[in-house]
C-alpha positions as CSV (number, residue, x, y, z in Angstrom):
1,M,2.4,-6.4,12.6
2,K,5.0,-9.3,12.0
3,L,6.0,-10.0,9.2
4,R,6.9,-13.7,8.2
5,N,11.2,-12.8,7.6
6,G,10.1,-10.5,11.6
7,I,10.2,-7.2,10.5
8,V,7.4,-5.2,11.9
9,A,4.9,-2.9,10.3
10,N,2.2,-0.6,11.6
11,I,-0.4,0.6,9.4
12,S,-2.2,3.0,11.2
13,N,-5.5,4.9,10.1
14,T,-7.6,7.9,11.4
15,C,-11.2,9.4,10.6
16,I,-10.6,12.3,13.5
17,L,-9.0,14.2,11.3
18,P,-11.0,17.5,9.2
19,E,-12.3,17.0,5.9
20,S,-9.6,17.3,3.0
21,V,-5.8,17.3,6.1
22,G,-4.4,13.3,6.6
23,K,-2.1,11.7,4.4
24,S,-2.2,8.5,2.5
25,G,0.8,6.8,1.8
26,I,3.5,3.8,2.7
27,T,7.0,5.1,4.3
28,L,8.7,2.1,5.0
29,F,12.2,2.7,7.0
30,T,15.8,1.5,6.5
31,N,18.8,0.7,8.4
32,Q,20.5,2.2,4.7
33,G,17.5,5.6,4.3
34,M,13.5,6.0,3.5
35,V,11.4,5.6,1.0
36,D,8.1,7.7,1.3
37,W,5.3,6.5,-1.2
38,S,1.9,9.2,-2.4
39,P,-0.3,8.7,-5.0
40,K,1.1,12.0,-6.2
41,R,4.9,11.0,-5.5
42,L,8.1,9.4,-4.5
43,E,10.6,10.2,-1.6
44,I,14.2,8.3,-1.8
45,K,16.0,9.8,1.7
46,M,19.6,8.0,2.3
47,K,22.7,9.4,5.0
48,G,23.6,12.5,2.5
49,S,21.0,13.0,-0.7
50,T,17.1,13.0,-1.0
51,A,15.7,12.1,-4.5
52,D,12.5,12.9,-5.4
53,Y,10.2,11.9,-8.0
54,I,6.9,13.2,-9.1
55,D,3.9,12.0,-10.7
56,T,2.4,14.9,-13.1
57,V,-0.6,11.5,-14.7
58,N,-3.3,11.1,-12.2
59,P,-2.9,7.9,-11.6
60,Y,-6.7,7.9,-10.6
61,Q,-7.6,8.3,-14.0
62,T,-4.4,5.4,-15.3
63,E,-6.2,2.6,-12.6
64,N,-8.9,3.6,-14.0
65,E,-7.2,3.4,-18.1
66,V,-5.9,0.4,-18.0
67,F,-8.7,-1.3,-16.7
68,I,-11.4,-0.3,-18.8
69,N,-9.1,-1.8,-21.9
70,A,-8.9,-4.4,-20.2
71,V,-12.3,-5.6,-20.3
72,R,-12.7,-4.1,-23.8
73,T,-9.6,-6.0,-25.2
74,G,-9.9,-9.2,-22.7
75,D,-5.6,-8.2,-22.2
76,P,-5.2,-7.8,-18.8
77,S,-1.4,-8.0,-19.3
78,R,-1.3,-3.8,-18.1
79,I,-3.3,-4.4,-14.6
80,L,-0.2,-4.1,-12.0
81,S,-2.2,-6.1,-9.1
82,D,-4.2,-9.2,-9.9
83,Y,-7.6,-10.6,-7.8
84,G,-5.4,-12.0,-6.3
85,D,-3.3,-9.0,-5.1
86,A,-6.8,-7.9,-3.9
87,Y,-7.5,-11.4,-2.0
88,K,-4.2,-10.6,-0.4
89,T,-5.2,-7.7,0.3
90,H,-8.9,-8.6,2.6
91,K,-7.0,-11.5,4.4
92,V,-4.3,-9.0,5.9
93,T,-7.3,-6.0,6.7
94,T,-9.6,-8.4,8.0
95,A,-6.8,-9.8,10.6
96,A,-5.7,-6.4,11.5
97,L,-9.4,-5.3,12.4
98,E,-9.2,-9.3,14.3
99,S,-6.5,-8.6,16.1
100,A,-7.9,-4.9,16.7
101,I,-11.2,-6.6,18.4
102,K,-9.4,-9.1,20.4
103,G,-6.6,-7.7,21.7
104,S,-3.8,-9.7,20.6
105,P,-1.9,-11.3,17.6
106,V,-4.0,-13.3,14.3
107,K,-1.7,-15.7,12.4
108,L,-2.5,-15.7,8.9
109,S,-1.1,-18.9,7.0
110,N,1.2,-19.4,4.5
111,A,-1.5,-20.4,2.0
112,F,-3.2,-17.2,1.1
């Protein structure tokens, strides 16, 4: 995937791994180092240093608690990713699928 600023991104997925074997996360590589995020850990590696941040709270439980609180109180201020973000994610995901099926790039409009 080529982003608007020219950066190339890669999204990979597989269903061939055995149950309970795999990884979920995002890894960003730059000329300064690497940022590796997973639901339980954030690791930042730069030349000569590594910083690890371990999350001791279940992020899915927190996500559900915040959503339930927003529904109960009508206050969505603690929701960090709204329906607009979900729509953008949906557009990128369906474009990636379309690209894989066609075997050619799919351009997304700037308007979404």
